[in-house]
N, C-alpha and C positions, 0 to 999 in steps of 0.2 A: 178472643172473646169480646163480644160487644158489651155495651153498658149493662147487660143483664146480670144480676147477682146470682150466684149459686151457693152462697153461704148457708150453712145449716146452724140452727141454734139448738143445742141440747138443753133439756129442761129436767131437773130433778125436783119435782114439786113436793112440798110438805105443807103442813097446816100453818106453820109460822114462817118458814124460810123456803126460798126457791133458789136452787143452785143453777147456774147458767154457764154454758160452755159454747164456744163458737169454732167453726172451721174456717180455714182459709178459703178463698174463692174457688180453688181447684179441688176442694174437699179431700185433701190429703192429710192435713194435720188438725187435730182437735186440741184446743187450749181452754183452760178454765177462764171464765170471763169475770163473773161477780156473783154475789149472793144478794138476792132481793128479800127484804123483810116485808112480809105482807102488811098491807094497810087496809084502806077501804077498797071496795070494788072499783070505784071511780079512780082512785089514785093508782091502783094496780093496772087498770086498763090504760090510763094515760102513760104510765111508765113503759109498759110493753109495746104500745103503739109507737112511742118515740124510740125505744130500743131497736126494734126491727128496722125502722127507717135509718137510724144512725149507723147500724152495723150492716145494713144492706142484706138482710136475711130473706131467703126465699122459701124455706121449709122449716117447720118446727118438729123436733124429735123429742117426744115426751116419754120419759121413763115409765114403764108399766110394771108394777110389782106383782109378778106372777108367783103363785105358790109353788112349792116343790112338787106337788102332784099335778102341776100344769093347769090348775083352776085359778079363777080370779075371785078374790074376796073383796071386802069393803075398801081396802087401800087401792086396789085396782079400779074399783068403781069411782072413787074420788079422783084418781089420776085421769080417768077417761072424761069425767065431768069437767075437770080443770082444763084438759086439752081441748075439749070442744069449746069451752068459754074462751080460751086463749086464741084459738083459730078464729072465732067470731070477732074478737076485738082487734085482731091484727089483719084479718083477711087472708091469712096464709094457710097452706095445706099442712095438716098435722098427721104425723105418723107416730105410732107407739112402738117402743122397743123394750124388750125384756130387760129389766134393771136388777135382776137377782144378784146379790152379793156386791153391788157397786159401792154402797156405803161402807160395808165391812172392808172391802178391798182398798178403798180410798183411805180409810183410817189406818189400815195396816201399812200402806205405802208411806203415809206421813209419819207414822210411828218409827218405821225403819229409817226414815230420813232425819230422825232426831228432833222433830217438832214437839214442842211442849203441848200439854192438853189444851191450853187457851188458843194457840195458833191452829191446832188441829180442828177445834170446834169452828173457828172463824172460816176455815177453808174447806171443811168437809163437803158441804153441799155442792160447791162449784167443782170440786175434784170428782165427786160422784157423777155430776153432769158430764164432765169430760170423759169418764169411763163409759158412760152410756153412749156418748157420741162416737168414741173410738170403736166400741163394739159394733155400732151401726155402720161405720165406715168399713170395718173389716168384713162385715156381712155383705158388702156391695151395695149399700143404700137401697134395700128393698122397699117397694111401694112408694118411691119418690115420684114426683111429677115427671111427665114425659120430657125427653130432651127438648131444648129450645130449637127453634128453626135454624139458628146459626150453627148449632152443634150438628144438626142433621145435614146441613149443607157441607160442612167441613169434613164429614165422614164419607162423602161421595167421591 
């Protein structure tokens, strides 16, 4: 692989906190990264611009809260607005991925691991982002940018 990054950033956006997870460059493993506590738009924009540079992110995967009846409500609208904003401040391609049950599953996993309520709360958003990203990887990364020229050349 040339110097082109292929890392994905998983995003579980909320009104107060944003959980973040990252893949390895080969997009095989998703790991929790951190939780960002929202501040001002300017501070948030500076944080995300620096984060995608530091982590060499090429695509943003934003969790989309779809209802059980497959419709989108207010939470999905907010997630889409946030994703569009995030794409504009980072200059990266954004894909949305169904995030149903990720927070509940993350909490259950941490509960099973014996984490106390305080530790679960600290980690919940980033573990939910990891589950969003794992689901996206398992789905084969649909709607991601076309392969780079070097990947196309190596496939010949």
